[in-house]
C-alpha positions in Angstrom: 38.0 -13.6 -22.6 39.5 -11.2 -20.1 38.9 -8.2 -22.4 35.2 -9.2 -22.7 34.8 -9.3 -18.9 36.5 -6.0 -18.5 34.4 -4.4 -21.2 31.2 -5.7 -19.6 32.3 -4.5 -16.1 32.9 -1.0 -17.6 29.5 -1.1 -19.3 27.7 -1.8 -16.0 28.9 1.4 -14.3 26.8 3.8 -16.4 23.9 1.4 -16.1 24.0 1.3 -12.3 24.3 5.1 -12.2 21.3 5.5 -14.5 19.2 3.0 -12.6 20.1 4.7 -9.3 19.0 8.0 -10.6 15.7 6.7 -12.0 14.8 4.9 -8.8 15.7 7.9 -6.7 13.5 10.2 -8.7 10.6 7.7 -8.8 10.7 7.5 -5.0 10.9 11.3 -4.6 8.0 12.1 -7.0 5.0 11.5 -4.8 4.2 14.4 -2.5 4.3 13.9 1.3 5.1 10.8 3.2 3.4 7.4 3.2 1.1 8.1 6.2 -0.3 11.3 4.7 -1.0 9.6 1.3 -2.6 6.6 3.1 -4.8 8.9 5.3 -5.9 10.7 2.1 -6.8 7.4 0.4 -8.8 6.3 3.4 -10.7 9.6 3.6 -11.5 9.5 -0.1 -12.9 6.0 0.3 -15.2 7.2 3.1 -13.3 5.7 6.0 -12.9 8.0 9.1 -9.4 8.2 10.4 -8.8 9.3 13.9 -5.9 11.3 15.2 -4.8 8.3 17.3 -4.7 6.1 14.1 -2.6 8.8 12.3 -0.2 9.0 15.3 0.0 5.1 15.4 0.9 4.9 11.7 3.4 7.8 12.0 5.2 6.1 14.9 5.0 2.7 13.3 6.9 3.9 10.3 9.3 6.0 12.5 8.2 9.2 10.8 7.9 11.0 14.1 11.6 10.9 14.7 14.2 13.3 13.2 16.4 11.7 10.6 19.8 10.8 12.0 23.0 11.8 10.2 25.0 8.8 11.5 24.5 5.1 10.9 23.2 2.9 13.7 25.8 0.9 15.5 
């Protein structure tokens, strides 16, 4: 029984690495950030998007801030 559990634990390591890589590449595939894609969708549907609305969305998703290299405390 212990050998079975050890074998299954060793099998899960490559699976987790593969899943992490797949998820990372899927997230990185779309060009731009969420706000630019959303604004483009709204414009294509005929909705006018003001600069104030773009700024509001950008600040709502914290895309107006530089990425920090340290973890929050």
